[in-house]
C-alpha positions in Angstrom: 0.1 0.2 -0.2 1.4 3.6 -0.9 1.4 6.2 1.7 1.5 9.9 1.0 4.6 11.9 1.6 3.9 15.1 3.4 7.3 18.0 3.6 7.1 19.8 6.6 10.1 20.9 10.1 11.4 18.2 11.0 10.3 19.2 14.9 6.6 19.1 13.7 7.6 15.8 11.7 8.8 14.5 14.9 5.6 15.4 16.8 3.1 13.7 13.7 5.1 10.8 14.1 5.6 10.4 17.6 1.7 11.1 17.8 1.0 8.0 15.7 3.0 6.1 17.1 1.7 7.0 20.6 -1.7 5.4 19.5 -0.1 1.9 20.1 1.8 2.8 23.3 3.0 -0.9 24.3 4.6 -1.2 21.0 6.3 2.1 20.8 9.5 1.0 23.0 9.5 -1.4 19.6 9.0 1.1 17.0 12.3 1.2 14.6 13.0 4.3 13.0 15.1 5.9 10.6 16.2 9.2 10.4 17.9 10.4 7.3 18.8 14.3 6.6 20.7 17.5 7.6 22.4 16.6 11.1 23.0 20.2 13.1 25.0 20.9 16.1 23.4 23.4 18.1 26.4 25.2 20.1 25.2 27.7 23.3 27.2 30.6 24.7 25.9 31.6 27.4 27.2 35.5 29.1 26.6 38.2 30.8 26.7 41.9 29.4 27.7 45.1 31.6 30.0 47.1 28.9 29.7 48.3 25.3 32.8 47.7 23.2 35.4 50.7 22.4 35.0 49.6 18.5 32.0 49.5 18.1 28.7 50.3 19.3 27.6 46.7 20.3 27.6 45.2 23.6 31.0 42.7 25.0 29.7 39.3 26.1 31.5 37.8 29.0 31.3 34.4 28.4 29.9 32.0 31.5 29.3 28.8 29.9 28.5 27.1 26.7 27.1 23.9 26.1 26.3 21.3 22.4 22.8 20.0 21.7 21.6 18.0 19.0 19.9 19.8 16.0 18.3 19.6 12.5 18.0 16.0 11.9 20.1 15.1 14.9 17.4 16.3 17.0 14.5 14.6 15.8 16.4 11.4 16.3 16.9 12.5 20.3 13.9 12.8 20.2 12.1 9.5 19.5 15.2 8.0 20.9 14.4 9.6 24.4 11.3 8.2 23.8 11.9 4.8 23.9 12.6 4.6 19.8 15.1 2.3 18.3 16.7 4.8 16.0 19.4 4.8 13.7 20.8 7.8 12.1 21.8 8.4 7.7 23.5 11.6 7.0 26.8 13.6 7.0 29.6 15.3 9.4 32.8 17.1 9.2 35.9 15.0 10.1 36.0 17.5 12.9 35.4 18.3 16.7 31.7 18.5 16.5 31.1 15.8 13.9 33.0 13.8 16.6 31.2 14.9 19.4 27.7 13.6 17.8 28.8 10.7 16.9 30.4 9.9 20.3 27.0 11.5 22.2 24.8 9.7 19.6 26.5 6.0 20.5 26.4 7.1 24.5 22.7 7.2 24.3 22.2 4.2 22.2 21.7 6.1 18.3 23.1 3.5 15.8 24.9 5.6 13.7 26.6 3.8 11.0 24.9 5.7 8.7 27.0 8.5 9.8 29.5 9.4 7.2 32.4 11.6 7.9 33.4 13.7 5.4 37.0 15.9 6.1 35.8 18.1 3.1 32.7 19.2 4.0 32.7 20.9 7.8 29.8 20.4 10.7 26.7 22.3 10.1 26.8 24.1 13.4 24.2 26.8 15.0 26.2 29.4 17.6 23.9 30.7 19.5 25.3 34.0 22.3 23.2 34.5 25.0 23.3 36.9 27.8 20.9 37.9 30.5 18.3 34.8 28.9 18.1 37.3 25.2 19.2 36.4 22.6 22.3 38.4 21.2 23.1 36.9 18.1 23.3 33.8 15.8 26.3 32.3 14.4 26.2 29.7 11.2 29.1 27.5 10.2 28.0 25.7 7.2 28.7 24.3 3.7 25.2 24.3 1.9 25.5 22.5 -1.4 25.1 19.1 -3.2 26.7 16.0 -1.5 29.1 14.2 -3.6 28.1 11.8 -5.9 29.5 9.1 -3.7 28.4 10.2 -0.5 24.9 11.0 -1.6 25.1 6.8 -2.9 26.6 5.7 0.3 23.2 7.8 1.8 20.8 5.7 -0.8 22.9 2.4 -0.5 22.6 2.6 3.8 18.7 3.6 3.4 17.8 0.6 1.1 19.6 -1.6 3.1 17.9 -0.2 6.2 14.1 0.0 4.9 13.5 -3.8 5.0 13.8 -3.8 9.0 12.5 -0.2 9.6 8.8 0.5 11.2 8.9 4.4 9.6 11.5 6.5 7.3 11.7 10.7 8.5 13.1 12.8 6.3 14.5 15.7 8.4 15.6 18.5 5.5 17.0 21.8 6.4 18.1 22.6 2.8 22.0 22.0 3.4 22.1 19.4 0.8 21.6 16.0 1.7 18.4 15.4 0.9 17.9 15.5 -3.1 15.6 13.7 -5.4 17.6 10.7 -5.7 17.2 10.4 -2.1 13.4 10.8 -2.2 13.0 8.4 -5.1 14.7 6.0 -2.9 12.4 7.3 -0.1 9.4 6.5 -2.1 10.4 3.3 -3.7 10.6 1.6 0.0 7.2 3.3 0.3 6.0 0.8 -2.8 7.8 -1.9 -1.4 7.7 -2.2 2.3 4.3 0.5 3.2 6.6 2.1 5.6 5.4 5.0 7.4 7.3 8.0 5.8 7.2 11.6 6.8 9.5 14.4 5.2 
C-alpha cells in the first residue's frame, strides 16, 4: 500500500510521527525509526553584558557557560530515542570535533550511527547562539550548503536500502543543506511502495 509523503519541518515531523506511534503505547519501545537528513550541532554560549565595546557600538559578552546540543535531523533522532524508539541515523558530519562529539553522544545514547558519514571536505554544520541575560544577542552559522558528492549520496541511498527492510518508519528532516535530494526521495518512495513504511518529510 502506498503512503503519502508530506513536507514539513523536522520538529513538526517528529511530533506527527510520535503522535501516531503513541496510539500504540505498548509497542512504542519496539518502533524502529530511520532518520535521514541534515545533521546540525547547536552550540549555546551564555554570558553577561556589562559594557559596550569601544571598537563598535556592540555589547561585550563575558562568557560564563557553553554547551552543545543536537540540532536538525539529529534533534529529531534525539527526541525519538528519548521516548524509547530504536533509532538509526543517516547523514553527514565533518571530520572535526563537533562531528566527533555528535557521533560520541549518539552512541552514548544508543542511537545507531553506522549511517553517519564523516566527510573531511565538508565541515559539520554548527549554529552558535550567544545569549546574555536570557536574550539571544546573535547567531553565527558555520556551514557548507550544497549537494553532496555522488559518492556520499550513493552511500546514504545504499544505507537507506539496507535499512528499509527492518524499520517501521522513515523520517526525512530537510534543512536545505544538501543531504536531501531527488535521488534520495525517489529511494524513499520506492521503500514506501515496496514495504508500506510510514514516511514523513
